[in-house]
TIMI-2910 file (N, C-alpha, C, CB; in pm, 1 decimal, decimal comma, always signed):
<rs>
+----------+----------+----------+----------+----------+----------+----------+----------+----------+----------+----------+----------+------+
!      n_x !      n_y !      n_z !     ca_x !     ca_y !     ca_z !      c_x !      c_y !      c_z !     cb_x !     cb_y !     cb_z ! resn !
+----------+----------+----------+----------+----------+----------+----------+----------+----------+----------+----------+----------+------+
!  +6355,3 !  -3106,0 !   -458,2 !  +6470,5 !  -3049,7 !   -525,0 !  +6447,7 !  -3056,3 !   -676,6 !  +6600,5 !  -3124,9 !   -484,1 !  Met !
!  +6463,7 !  -2944,7 !   -747,0 !  +6442,3 !  -2943,4 !   -891,8 !  +6541,2 !  -3033,8 !   -965,2 !  +6453,3 !  -2801,2 !   -944,9 !  Pro !
!  +6499,8 !  -3082,5 !  -1082,3 !  +6583,2 !  -3171,6 !  -1162,5 !  +6706,3 !  -3099,3 !  -1216,8 !  +6502,0 !  -3230,2 !  -1277,7 !  Ala !
!  +6695,6 !  -2968,1 !  -1238,6 !  +6808,3 !  -2890,5 !  -1287,7 !  +6792,2 !  -2746,3 !  -1241,5 !  +6818,9 !  -2898,7 !  -1442,7 !  Phe !
!  +6900,0 !  -2670,7 !  -1250,6 !  +6898,3 !  -2530,9 !  -1208,5 !  +6795,8 !  -2453,6 !  -1292,0 !  +7039,8 !  -2467,2 !  -1222,1 !  Glu !
!  +6721,4 !  -2367,1 !  -1228,9 !  +6617,5 !  -2284,7 !  -1293,2 !  +6500,4 !  -2366,2 !  -1347,8 !  +6678,6 !  -2204,6 !  -1405,7 !  Asp !
!  +6479,5 !  -2486,0 !  -1297,8 !  +6369,3 !  -2570,1 !  -1345,1 !  +6234,4 !  -2500,8 !  -1325,2 !  +6370,2 !  -2705,2 !  -1272,1 !  Ala !
!  +6219,2 !  -2431,3 !  -1211,7 !  +6093,1 !  -2363,2 !  -1185,1 !  +6067,7 !  -2253,1 !  -1288,6 !  +6093,4 !  -2304,0 !  -1043,3 !  Glu !
!  +6170,9 !  -2176,2 !  -1320,2 !  +6157,4 !  -2068,0 !  -1418,7 !  +6122,6 !  -2123,8 !  -1556,5 !  +6287,5 !  -1985,5 !  -1426,6 !  Lys !
!  +6186,7 !  -2231,7 !  -1593,5 !  +6160,1 !  -2294,0 !  -1722,9 !  +6016,2 !  -2345,1 !  -1727,5 !  +6259,6 !  -2409,5 !  -1749,6 !  Val !
!  +5971,5 !  -2406,5 !  -1620,3 !  +5834,5 !  -2458,5 !  -1615,5 !  +5732,4 !  -2345,7 !  -1627,4 !  +5811,6 !  -2536,6 !  -1485,4 !  Ala !
!  +5754,7 !  -2236,6 !  -1556,3 !  +5662,3 !  -2122,9 !  -1562,9 !  +5661,7 !  -2064,6 !  -1703,6 !  +5701,2 !  -2014,2 !  -1459,6 !  Val !
!  +5779,6 !  -2048,9 !  -1762,9 !  +5787,8 !  -1993,3 !  -1898,3 !  +5717,5 !  -2084,7 !  -1999,0 !  +5935,3 !  -1972,5 !  -1939,2 !  His !
!  +5733,9 !  -2215,7 !  -1986,9 !  +5665,2 !  -2309,0 !  -2076,6 !  +5513,9 !  -2300,6 !  -2058,4 !  +5713,6 !  -2452,8 !  -2051,9 !  Gln !
!  +5470,2 !  -2283,4 !  -1935,0 !  +5327,0 !  -2270,0 !  -1908,7 !  +5271,9 !  -2142,5 !  -1973,5 !  +5300,0 !  -2268,8 !  -1756,5 !  Tyr !
!  +5345,0 !  -2033,2 !  -1958,0 !  +5300,6 !  -1906,9 !  -2018,8 !  +5299,7 !  -1917,4 !  -2171,5 !  +5392,0 !  -1790,5 !  -1974,3 !  Leu !
!  +5394,9 !  -1985,6 !  -2229,7 !  +5397,6 !  -2004,4 !  -2375,2 !  +5280,6 !  -2091,6 !  -2419,4 !  +5531,4 !  -2067,9 !  -2419,7 !  Arg !
!  +5243,4 !  -2190,2 !  -2337,7 !  +5127,6 !  -2273,1 !  -2371,1 !  +5000,1 !  -2188,8 !  -2367,9 !  +5116,0 !  -2392,9 !  -2273,3 !  Ala !
!  +4989,5 !  -2099,7 !  -2269,1 !  +4873,8 !  -2009,6 !  -2263,9 !  +4873,4 !  -1915,5 !  -2384,3 !  +4874,4 !  -1928,1 !  -2132,6 !  Leu !
!  +4989,7 !  -1878,4 !  -2431,7 !  +5000,8 !  -1795,0 !  -2551,5 !  +4952,1 !  -1871,9 !  -2673,4 !  +5146,4 !  -1747,9 !  -2572,4 !  Thr !
!  +4991,4 !  -1997,4 !  -2685,3 !  +4949,3 !  -2080,3 !  -2798,4 !  +4798,7 !  -2100,8 !  -2799,6 !  +5019,8 !  -2215,2 !  -2794,2 !  Ala !
!  +4737,1 !  -2100,6 !  -2681,4 !  +4591,9 !  -2116,9 !  -2672,3 !  +4517,8 !  -1985,6 !  -2692,6 !  +4554,6 !  -2176,0 !  -2538,0 !  Lys !
!  +4592,0 !  -1873,8 !  -2701,8 !  +4529,2 !  -1746,0 !  -2728,5 !  +4489,9 !  -1666,2 !  -2605,8 !  +4410,9 !  -1767,6 !  -2810,1 !  Gly !
!  +4537,1 !  -1704,5 !  -2488,0 !  +4503,4 !  -1630,3 !  -2366,3 !  +4601,2 !  -1516,3 !  -2339,3 !  +4500,6 !  -1724,3 !  -2247,2 !  Tyr !
!  +4725,0 !  -1531,4 !  -2389,4 !  +4828,6 !  -1431,4 !  -2367,3 !  +4894,9 !  -1397,2 !  -2500,0 !  +4933,3 !  -1481,8 !  -2265,0 !  Leu !
!  +4963,5 !  -1285,3 !  -2502,5 !  +5053,7 !  -1254,5 !  -2612,1 !  +5190,0 !  -1226,9 !  -2550,5 !  +5002,4 !  -1132,5 !  -2697,8 !  Thr !
!  +5294,6 !  -1276,3 !  -2617,0 !  +5429,1 !  -1259,0 !  -2563,0 !  +5485,4 !  -1126,8 !  -2610,3 !  +5521,4 !  -1375,5 !  -2604,8 !  Glu !
!  +5542,4 !  -1052,8 !  -2517,3 !  +5606,1 !   -925,0 !  -2545,1 !  +5756,5 !   -943,3 !  -2537,0 !  +5557,9 !   -815,2 !  -2446,5 !  Leu !
!  +5834,4 !   -844,4 !  -2579,0 !  +5979,9 !   -856,7 !  -2566,5 !  +6022,7 !   -877,1 !  -2420,3 !  +6048,4 !   -732,0 !  -2624,2 !  Pro !
!  +6141,4 !   -928,5 !  -2403,2 !  +6202,4 !   -949,3 !  -2271,6 !  +6124,9 !  -1046,3 !  -2183,1 !  +6215,4 !   -817,7 !  -2200,9 !  Asp !
!  +6068,2 !  -1148,4 !  -2241,2 !  +5998,4 !  -1254,4 !  -2167,5 !  +5882,2 !  -1202,5 !  -2083,7 !  +6095,8 !  -1326,9 !  -2078,1 !  His !
!  +5812,5 !  -1103,6 !  -2136,6 !  +5693,6 !  -1052,2 !  -2069,2 !  +5571,8 !  -1098,1 !  -2147,2 !  +5697,3 !   -896,4 !  -2057,0 !  Lys !
!  +5458,2 !  -1103,0 !  -2079,4 !  +5334,4 !  -1149,4 !  -2140,8 !  +5222,3 !  -1052,3 !  -2108,4 !  +5298,7 !  -1291,7 !  -2092,8 !  Phe !
!  +5122,6 !  -1046,8 !  -2196,8 !  +5005,4 !   -963,0 !  -2175,4 !  +4881,6 !  -1048,9 !  -2195,8 !  +5004,9 !   -839,6 !  -2271,5 !  Arg !
!  +4785,5 !  -1034,5 !  -2106,6 !  +4659,1 !  -1107,2 !  -2118,6 !  +4580,1 !  -1047,2 !  -2234,1 !  +4576,9 !  -1101,4 !  -1985,2 !  Val !
!  +4526,1 !  -1134,8 !  -2319,4 !  +4444,8 !  -1089,2 !  -2431,4 !  +4298,5 !  -1085,8 !  -2390,1 !  +4464,6 !  -1180,1 !  -2554,5 !  Leu !
!  +4225,0 !   -988,2 !  -2438,7 !  +4082,6 !   -984,9 !  -2406,7 !  +4011,8 !  -1102,6 !  -2472,9 !  +4019,2 !   -851,2 !  -2451,9 !  Pro !
!  +3916,3 !  -1157,9 !  -2402,2 !  +3842,0 !  -1271,0 !  -2456,6 !  +3733,5 !  -1219,3 !  -2549,8 !  +3780,7 !  -1357,1 !  -2343,2 !  Glu !
!  +3734,1 !  -1266,2 !  -2674,5 !  +3626,9 !  -1223,5 !  -2763,4 !  +3496,3 !  -1292,1 !  -2723,3 !  +3662,1 !  -1255,0 !  -2910,8 !  Pro !
!  +3398,5 !  -1214,2 !  -2692,5 !  +3267,8 !  -1268,1 !  -2659,2 !  +3189,1 !  -1283,2 !  -2788,5 !  +3192,6 !  -1176,8 !  -2557,2 !  Leu !
!  +3094,9 !  -1374,9 !  -2793,9 !  +3019,1 !  -1392,4 !  -2917,8 !  +2961,0 !  -1260,4 !  -2969,5 !  +2906,8 !  -1492,9 !  -2896,0 !  Pro !
!  +2902,7 !  -1180,4 !  -2879,2 !  +2848,6 !  -1053,0 !  -2925,2 !  +2959,2 !   -949,6 !  -2940,1 !  +2741,5 !  -1002,1 !  -2828,6 !  Asn !
!  +3071,7 !   -967,6 !  -2868,3 !  +3185,0 !   -877,1 !  -2880,8 !  +3252,5 !   -890,2 !  -3015,9 !  +3285,2 !   -902,9 !  -2770,5 !  Gly !
!  +3250,7 !  -1009,3 !  -3070,7 !  +3309,0 !  -1033,0 !  -3201,6 !  +3232,9 !   -955,0 !  -3308,4 !  +3309,0 !  -1182,9 !  -3234,1 !  Leu !
!  +3103,7 !   -942,6 !  -3288,8 !  +3022,5 !   -871,6 !  -3388,1 !  +3046,8 !   -720,9 !  -3384,1 !  +2874,5 !   -900,6 !  -3365,2 !  Ser !
!  +3111,3 !   -670,9 !  -3278,0 !  +3138,4 !   -526,9 !  -3271,6 !  +3268,3 !   -489,5 !  -3342,2 !  +3144,2 !   -481,2 !  -3126,8 !  Thr !
!  +3348,2 !   -589,0 !  -3378,0 !  +3472,9 !   -561,1 !  -3448,9 !  +3443,0 !   -524,0 !  -3593,8 !  +3568,0 !   -682,9 !  -3442,7 !  Leu !
!  +3516,2 !   -422,8 !  -3642,1 !  +3503,4 !   -379,6 !  -3781,0 !  +3641,9 !   -380,2 !  -3843,8 !  +3437,5 !   -237,9 !  -3791,1 !  Arg !
!  +3646,4 !   -390,9 !  -3974,3 !  +3773,7 !   -383,8 !  -4045,3 !  +3828,2 !   -242,5 !  -4038,8 !  +3757,8 !   -428,8 !  -4191,7 !  Trp !
!  +3956,4 !   -232,3 !  -4016,7 !  +4024,5 !   -103,2 !  -4019,7 !  +4055,4 !    -73,4 !  -4166,5 !  +4156,4 !   -103,9 !  -3930,6 !  Asn !
!  +3995,2 !    +29,2 !  -4224,7 !  +4015,2 !    +55,0 !  -4367,9 !  +4153,1 !   +110,1 !  -4401,4 !  +3911,0 !   +150,8 !  -4416,8 !  Pro !
!  +4229,5 !   +149,9 !  -4301,5 !  +4357,0 !   +216,8 !  -4326,5 !  +4479,5 !   +127,6 !  -4312,2 !  +4370,6 !   +331,4 !  -4234,3 !  Asp !
!  +4462,4 !     -2,2 !  -4298,7 !  +4579,4 !    -88,5 !  -4280,4 !  +4586,9 !   -193,2 !  -4390,2 !  +4575,6 !   -156,5 !  -4143,1 !  Thr !
!  +4706,4 !   -241,4 !  -4410,9 !  +4733,8 !   -349,0 !  -4507,1 !  +4819,0 !   -452,8 !  -4436,9 !  +4805,5 !   -295,0 !  -4636,6 !  Arg !
!  +4826,9 !   -570,4 !  -4494,6 !  +4904,3 !   -679,4 !  -4436,0 !  +5014,8 !   -719,2 !  -4532,7 !  +4813,4 !   -801,2 !  -4402,6 !  Leu !
!  +5137,7 !   -716,4 !  -4485,0 !  +5252,7 !   -755,7 !  -4566,8 !  +5301,6 !   -893,0 !  -4522,7 !  +5367,0 !   -650,8 !  -4556,4 !  Ser !
!  +5387,4 !   -951,3 !  -4603,2 !  +5445,5 !  -1081,4 !  -4569,4 !  +5522,6 !  -1071,8 !  -4437,7 !  +5538,5 !  -1131,2 !  -4683,2 !  Val !
!  +5608,3 !   -970,5 !  -4427,1 !  +5686,8 !   -956,8 !  -4304,2 !  +5596,7 !   -926,9 !  -4185,0 !  +5791,9 !   -846,0 !  -4319,8 !  Ser !
!  +5493,8 !   -845,0 !  -4205,4 !  +5399,8 !   -815,4 !  -4097,8 !  +5327,9 !   -940,1 !  -4050,8 !  +5299,0 !   -711,8 !  -4142,6 !  Gly !
!  +5280,9 !  -1020,0 !  -4145,6 !  +5210,8 !  -1143,8 !  -4110,2 !  +5301,4 !  -1235,2 !  -4029,3 !  +5161,4 !  -1216,4 !  -4236,5 !  Leu !
!  +5426,6 !  -1244,8 !  -4069,0 !  +5521,1 !  -1329,8 !  -3996,9 !  +5540,1 !  -1280,5 !  -3854,2 !  +5655,9 !  -1334,3 !  -4069,7 !  Arg !
!  +5562,1 !  -1148,8 !  -3838,1 !  +5584,6 !  -1090,6 !  -3705,6 !  +5460,4 !  -1106,9 !  -3618,1 !  +5622,2 !   -941,4 !  -3717,7 !  Val !
!  +5344,1 !  -1069,5 !  -3669,6 !  +5221,8 !  -1074,8 !  -3588,9 !  +5185,1 !  -1217,5 !  -3552,0 !  +5106,3 !  -1009,8 !  -3663,5 !  Tyr !
!  +5202,2 !  -1311,0 !  -3644,8 !  +5167,4 !  -1450,1 !  -3612,7 !  +5263,2 !  -1506,5 !  -3507,9 !  +5170,2 !  -1537,6 !  -3740,1 !  Ser !
!  +5390,4 !  -1464,6 !  -3511,0 !  +5484,4 !  -1508,2 !  -3407,2 !  +5446,8 !  -1449,4 !  -3271,5 !  +5628,1 !  -1467,8 !  -3444,2 !  Glu !
!  +5404,4 !  -1324,1 !  -3270,5 !  +5367,2 !  -1259,8 !  -3143,9 !  +5253,0 !  -1331,7 !  -3075,0 !  +5328,9 !  -1115,0 !  -3167,6 !  Arg !
!  +5155,4 !  -1378,1 !  -3152,9 !  +5040,0 !  -1444,7 !  -3091,8 !  +5054,3 !  -1596,7 !  -3093,9 !  +4911,8 !  -1403,9 !  -3163,7 !  Val !
!  +5171,9 !  -1642,2 !  -3139,1 !  +5202,2 !  -1785,8 !  -3143,7 !  +5100,2 !  -1862,0 !  -3227,8 !  +5206,2 !  -1843,8 !  -3001,9 !  Arg !
!  +5076,2 !  -1811,8 !  -3348,4 !  +4984,2 !  -1876,8 !  -3440,4 !  +5063,7 !  -1931,3 !  -3557,4 !  +4873,9 !  -1779,0 !  -3488,6 !  Leu !
!  +5067,3 !  -2061,7 !  -3569,4 !  +5136,4 !  -2124,8 !  -3681,9 !  +5044,5 !  -2119,5 !  -3803,1 !  +5177,4 !  -2272,7 !  -3648,6 !  Ala !
!  +5092,5 !  -2056,4 !  -3909,1 !  +5013,4 !  -2045,1 !  -4031,3 !  +5080,6 !  -2131,9 !  -4137,3 !  +5001,0 !  -1894,9 !  -4078,9 !  Ile !
!  +5012,0 !  -2236,7 !  -4181,6 !  +5071,2 !  -2323,3 !  -4283,9 !  +5101,8 !  -2244,5 !  -4411,2 !  +4977,1 !  -2440,6 !  -4315,8 !  Pro !
!  +5206,1 !  -2285,4 !  -4480,6 !  +5250,5 !  -2215,4 !  -4601,1 !  +5137,7 !  -2201,5 !  -4703,3 !  +5368,8 !  -2288,8 !  -4663,9 !  Ala !
!  +5052,5 !  -2301,6 !  -4713,7 !  +4944,7 !  -2294,9 !  -4813,1 !  +4835,9 !  -2193,5 !  -4775,3 !  +4882,1 !  -2432,6 !  -4830,7 !  Asn !
!  +4838,9 !  -2140,9 !  -4653,5 !  +4740,8 !  -2041,0 !  -4610,7 !  +4796,1 !  -1899,0 !  -4614,0 !  +4692,6 !  -2073,0 !  -4471,2 !  Gln !
!  +4928,7 !  -1885,3 !  -4616,2 !  +4990,9 !  -1753,1 !  -4611,3 !  +4948,9 !  -1668,5 !  -4731,0 !  +5143,6 !  -1766,0 !  -4606,8 !  Val !
!  +4964,1 !  -1721,6 !  -4852,8 !  +4930,7 !  -1644,6 !  -4972,0 !  +4783,8 !  -1603,8 !  -4972,4 !  +4963,0 !  -1724,8 !  -5097,4 !  Gln !
!  +4696,7 !  -1693,9 !  -4932,1 !  +4553,5 !  -1662,7 !  -4928,7 !  +4524,1 !  -1549,5 !  -4830,3 !  +4472,4 !  -1787,6 !  -4890,7 !  Gln !
!  +4587,2 !  -1554,6 !  -4713,7 !  +4568,4 !  -1447,7 !  -4615,1 !  +4616,9 !  -1314,0 !  -4670,1 !  +4642,6 !  -1481,1 !  -4484,5 !  Leu !
!  +4731,2 !  -1314,6 !  -4734,0 !  +4784,3 !  -1190,6 !  -4790,4 !  +4691,7 !  -1135,4 !  -4898,5 !  +4924,5 !  -1213,8 !  -4848,0 !  Leu !
!  +4634,2 !  -1223,3 !  -4978,3 !  +4542,5 !  -1179,4 !  -5083,9 !  +4415,9 !  -1116,6 !  -5025,6 !  +4505,2 !  -1297,4 !  -5174,1 !  Glu !
!  +4368,5 !  -1166,6 !  -4913,1 !  +4250,4 !  -1107,7 !  -4848,8 !  +4271,3 !   -959,8 !  -4819,3 !  +4217,4 !  -1182,4 !  -4719,2 !  Tyr !
!  +4394,6 !   -924,5 !  -4780,4 !  +4423,0 !   -787,8 !  -4736,4 !  +4506,7 !   -708,9 !  -4837,0 !  +4494,2 !   -790,9 !  -4603,4 !  Phe !
!  +4519,0 !   -760,2 !  -4957,3 !  +4601,6 !   -696,0 !  -5059,2 !  +4550,8 !   -556,9 !  -5096,5 !  +4607,3 !   -783,0 !  -5183,0 !  Glu !
!  +4423,6 !   -543,7 !  -5120,5 !  +4365,5 !   -415,6 !  -5161,7 !  +4262,5 !   -364,7 !  -5061,7 !  +4301,2 !   -428,9 !  -5298,8 !  Asp !
!  +4278,3 !   -397,5 !  -4937,2 !  +4181,8 !   -354,8 !  -4836,4 !  +4160,0 !   -464,1 !  -4734,6 !  +4049,2 !   -315,9 !  -4901,0 !  Gly !
!  +4038,6 !   -515,2 !  -4728,9 !  +4005,0 !   -619,6 !  -4632,9 !  +3904,7 !   -715,2 !  -4696,3 !  +3948,2 !   -558,7 !  -4501,8 !  His !
!  +3880,2 !   -830,0 !  -4633,0 !  +3784,3 !   -926,0 !  -4687,7 !  +3644,9 !   -863,9 !  -4702,0 !  +3777,4 !  -1050,5 !  -4598,2 !  Pro !
!  +3568,6 !   -915,9 !  -4794,4 !  +3434,4 !   -864,0 !  -4820,7 !  +3330,5 !   -919,7 !  -4723,6 !  +3393,5 !   -896,4 !  -4963,1 !  Ala !
!  +3374,3 !   -999,0 !  -4627,5 !  +3282,7 !  -1055,3 !  -4527,7 !  +3303,0 !   -983,7 !  -4394,9 !  +3305,0 !  -1208,6 !  -4511,2 !  Val !
!  +3213,6 !  -1005,1 !  -4301,1 !  +3226,4 !   -944,0 !  -4168,1 !  +3347,1 !  -1003,0 !  -4095,5 !  +3096,9 !   -965,4 !  -4084,5 !  Ser !
!  +3393,6 !   -931,3 !  -3995,5 !  +3505,5 !   -979,7 !  -3914,4 !  +3467,9 !  -1112,7 !  -3849,9 !  +3544,8 !   -875,5 !  -3805,9 !  Val !
!  +3346,3 !  -1122,6 !  -3796,1 !  +3302,4 !  -1244,9 !  -3728,6 !  +3306,0 !  -1364,5 !  -3823,9 !  +3160,6 !  -1226,8 !  -3671,9 !  Ala !
!  +3258,5 !  -1345,9 !  -3945,6 !  +3258,8 !  -1454,2 !  -4044,0 !  +3400,9 !  -1492,8 !  -4079,9 !  +3181,6 !  -1413,3 !  -4170,1 !  Thr !
!  +3486,2 !  -1393,2 !  -4099,5 !  +3625,7 !  -1418,8 !  -4134,1 !  +3695,4 !  -1495,3 !  -4021,9 !  +3699,5 !  -1286,8 !  -4162,6 !  Phe !
!  +3673,9 !  -1454,2 !  -3898,3 !  +3736,9 !  -1519,9 !  -3783,1 !  +3693,2 !  -1666,2 !  -3775,5 !  +3701,0 !  -1445,9 !  -3651,5 !  Val !
!  +3564,7 !  -1691,5 !  -3792,2 !  +3515,7 !  -1829,5 !  -3784,5 !  +3574,5 !  -1915,6 !  -3896,2 !  +3362,4 !  -1832,1 !  -3791,7 !  Gln !
!  +3582,7 !  -1860,6 !  -4016,4 !  +3639,7 !  -1934,4 !  -4128,6 !  +3787,3 !  -1964,0 !  -4104,7 !  +3621,9 !  -1855,9 !  -4258,9 !  Asp !
!  +3861,8 !  -1862,9 !  -4064,1 !  +4005,0 !  -1879,7 !  -4041,4 !  +4032,1 !  -1974,1 !  -3924,1 !  +4070,6 !  -1743,9 !  -4015,8 !  Leu !
!  +3948,4 !  -1965,7 !  -3823,5 !  +3960,8 !  -2055,0 !  -3707,1 !  +3953,5 !  -2201,5 !  -3751,2 !  +3849,6 !  -2024,7 !  -3602,8 !  Arg !
!  +3861,4 !  -2230,6 !  -3840,2 !  +3845,9 !  -2368,0 !  -3888,2 !  +3961,0 !  -2409,4 !  -3979,8 !  +3713,0 !  -2383,2 !  -3961,8 !  Leu !
!  +4004,7 !  -2318,5 !  -4066,9 !  +4112,5 !  -2352,2 !  -4160,6 !  +4246,9 !  -2368,9 !  -4091,7 !  +4123,8 !  -2245,5 !  -4267,0 !  Arg !
!  +4270,9 !  -2291,0 !  -3986,2 !  +4399,4 !  -2297,9 !  -3916,3 !  +4395,6 !  -2386,0 !  -3792,8 !  +4443,5 !  -2160,2 !  -3877,3 !  Leu !
!  +4277,6 !  -2435,7 !  -3757,3 !  +4262,0 !  -2517,8 !  -3636,4 !  +4317,3 !  -2443,1 !  -3515,4 !  +4333,6 !  -2654,8 !  -3652,8 !  His !
!  +4273,5 !  -2318,3 !  -3500,8 !  +4323,3 !  -2231,7 !  -3393,9 !  +4205,6 !  -2175,7 !  -3314,6 !  +4410,1 !  -2116,4 !  -3451,6 !  Ala !
!  +4228,8 !  -2140,1 !  -3189,1 !  +4122,1 !  -2080,2 !  -3108,6 !  +4080,2 !  -1944,1 !  -3165,0 !  +4167,8 !  -2065,1 !  -2962,4 !  Pro !
!  +3953,7 !  -1913,9 !  -3149,2 !  +3899,6 !  -1785,9 !  -3195,2 !  +3978,6 !  -1668,5 !  -3138,4 !  +3752,2 !  -1773,3 !  -3156,1 !  Glu !
!  +4009,5 !  -1675,4 !  -3011,6 !  +4079,8 !  -1564,8 !  -2946,9 !  +4217,9 !  -1543,0 !  -3007,9 !  +4092,6 !  -1590,9 !  -2797,2 !  Arg !
!  +4283,3 !  -1648,2 !  -3058,2 !  +4413,7 !  -1633,3 !  -3122,0 !  +4398,9 !  -1563,0 !  -3256,8 !  +4481,4 !  -1770,6 !  -3140,1 !  Thr !
!  +4295,4 !  -1596,9 !  -3330,9 !  +4269,5 !  -1531,8 !  -3459,8 !  +4241,8 !  -1382,9 !  -3436,4 !  +4149,0 !  -1599,7 !  -3533,8 !  Ile !
!  +4158,5 !  -1353,9 !  -3336,8 !  +4127,5 !  -1214,3 !  -3304,5 !  +4254,5 !  -1142,1 !  -3259,1 !  +4017,9 !  -1206,1 !  -3194,2 !  Val !
!  +4337,3 !  -1210,1 !  -3180,8 !  +4463,3 !  -1149,6 !  -3135,6 !  +4551,8 !  -1114,7 !  -3255,6 !  +4538,5 !  -1245,6 !  -3039,5 !  Ala !
!  +4556,6 !  -1202,1 !  -3354,5 !  +4635,5 !  -1173,5 !  -3474,6 !  +4581,5 !  -1050,1 !  -3545,7 !  +4635,2 !  -1294,4 !  -3570,1 !  Leu !
!  +4450,8 !  -1042,7 !  -3562,8 !  +4390,9 !   -927,8 !  -3630,8 !  +4414,8 !   -798,3 !  -3552,2 !  +4240,1 !   -950,4 !  -3650,9 !  Leu !
!  +4407,9 !   -807,8 !  -3420,0 !  +4434,4 !   -688,9 !  -3337,3 !  +4581,0 !   -648,0 !  -3344,0 !  +4394,6 !   -715,1 !  -3191,5 !  Arg !
!  +4671,9 !   -744,0 !  -3333,7 !  +4815,0 !   -714,1 !  -3339,7 !  +4850,1 !   -646,1 !  -3472,0 !  +4897,9 !   -843,1 !  -3322,1 !  Glu !
!  +4787,6 !   -690,1 !  -3579,9 !  +4814,1 !   -635,4 !  -3712,6 !  +4737,0 !   -505,6 !  -3736,0 !  +4777,9 !   -737,8 !  -3820,0 !  Ala !
!  +4656,8 !   -464,9 !  -3637,6 !  +4575,1 !   -343,2 !  -3648,2 !  +4478,1 !   -351,6 !  -3765,8 !  +4665,1 !   -219,6 !  -3663,3 !  Asp !
!  +4432,0 !   -473,3 !  -3796,1 !  +4340,1 !   -492,6 !  -3907,4 !  +4195,3 !   -470,6 !  -3866,2 !  +4356,6 !   -631,5 !  -3964,8 !  Leu !
!  +4169,9 !   -472,5 !  -3735,4 !  +4032,9 !   -453,2 !  -3686,9 !  +4029,7 !   -339,9 !  -3583,4 !  +3977,2 !   -585,4 !  -3625,1 !  Val !
!  +3913,4 !   -282,0 !  -3570,2 !  +3887,3 !   -180,4 !  -3467,9 !  +3758,2 !   -217,3 !  -3397,6 !  +3878,7 !    -36,3 !  -3529,9 !  Val !
!  +3745,4 !   -166,8 !  -3277,2 !  +3620,8 !   -192,1 !  -3205,2 !  +3639,4 !   -269,4 !  -3079,5 !  +3526,1 !   -263,8 !  -3291,1 !  Gly !
+----------+----------+----------+----------+----------+----------+----------+----------+----------+----------+----------+----------+------+
</rs>
């Protein structure tokens, strides 16, 4: 017997949110989830910067919430500056590895953020 009404639903939802935090899923509206593609080491090298997109403060907030990526306040301004006039001068793979270390986040979550923001193609 469950400890409280809807305990099973709450447990499943918490599990799905944990998978989202690890970068395996992205949460969609209405409590739906989508499986994110796993970036393969060689697959990461096929990603290119999308030259036609920019990143705004509100966009960064929305996209990071969608992929459940907590971005510390001291990293927000730096991220915005990277995309202020285009994109970083390094490859996507290098940028992902650097950001992964600075944010202590899984590679797939960083890639999910870049995909959600339409900052990368490929």
